[in-house]
C-alpha positions in Angstrom: 9.5 -2.9 2.9 9.2 -0.9 -0.3 8.5 2.8 0.0 8.1 5.1 -3.0 7.3 8.7 -3.8 6.4 10.1 -7.1 10.0 11.2 -7.8 11.3 7.8 -6.6 13.8 9.6 -4.3 12.3 8.1 -1.1 9.9 9.7 1.3 10.3 13.4 1.7 8.3 16.2 3.2 6.6 18.6 0.9 8.9 21.5 -0.1 8.0 24.8 1.7 5.4 26.7 -0.4 4.8 23.7 -2.7 1.2 23.4 -4.0 0.8 19.7 -3.6 2.6 17.1 -1.5 3.9 14.0 -3.2 2.0 10.8 -3.3 3.4 8.0 -1.0 3.4 4.3 -1.6 4.5 1.5 0.7 4.0 -2.3 0.7 3.2 -2.5 4.4 2.1 0.9 5.7 -0.1 3.8 4.8 1.9 7.1 4.8 0.3 10.5 5.2 1.4 12.6 2.2 1.5 15.7 4.3 3.5 14.8 7.5 4.9 11.4 6.4 3.6 9.6 9.6 2.7 6.0 8.9 0.5 3.3 10.3 -0.4 -0.3 9.7 -3.7 -0.6 7.9 -5.9 -3.3 9.4 -7.2 -5.9 7.0 -10.8 -5.0 7.9 -10.1 -1.5 6.5 -9.0 -2.8 3.0 -11.2 -1.6 0.2 -11.1 -1.8 -3.5 -12.3 1.8 -3.6 -10.5 5.0 -2.7 -11.0 5.9 0.9 -10.7 9.4 2.4 -8.8 9.3 5.7 -7.8 11.9 8.3 -4.2 11.6 9.5 -4.1 10.7 13.2 -1.0 12.9 13.6 -1.5 16.1 11.5 -5.3 15.9 11.0 -5.2 16.5 7.3 -7.4 14.5 4.9 -5.9 12.3 2.2 -7.0 9.5 -0.1 -5.8 5.9 0.6 -6.0 3.4 -2.2 -5.3 -0.3 -1.5 -4.0 -2.4 -4.4 -4.5 -6.1 -4.3 -2.2 -8.7 -5.8 -3.1 -12.4 -5.9 -0.7 -15.2 -6.6 -1.8 -18.8 -7.0 0.6 -21.5 -5.9 0.0 -25.2 -6.7 1.8 -28.4 -5.7 1.1 -32.1 -6.2 -0.3 -34.1 -3.3 2.3 -36.5 -1.8 2.2 -40.1 -3.0 0.1 -39.4 -6.1 0.4 -40.8 -9.5 2.5 -38.7 -11.9 0.5 -39.8 -15.0 -1.9 -37.2 -16.5 -5.6 -37.9 -16.1 -7.6 -38.5 -19.3 
């Protein structure tokens, strides 16, 4: 599981008196940038657009963005000819 903050030092709570908490990024979980509580996003909730969410723990609103990555894998069928088709 990869977790990243803007300063790449790992997740950290906002410094007291800081104007803006750091952005949070994780390959498996959504992390509240205010209280750092996380949850598993259900696939039905995936969106290509930014989504405003309220943290279930602290109640603050943040924006969740889901990035998609697609990898295509191919393999030959078993027992097929290895010659190229014309």
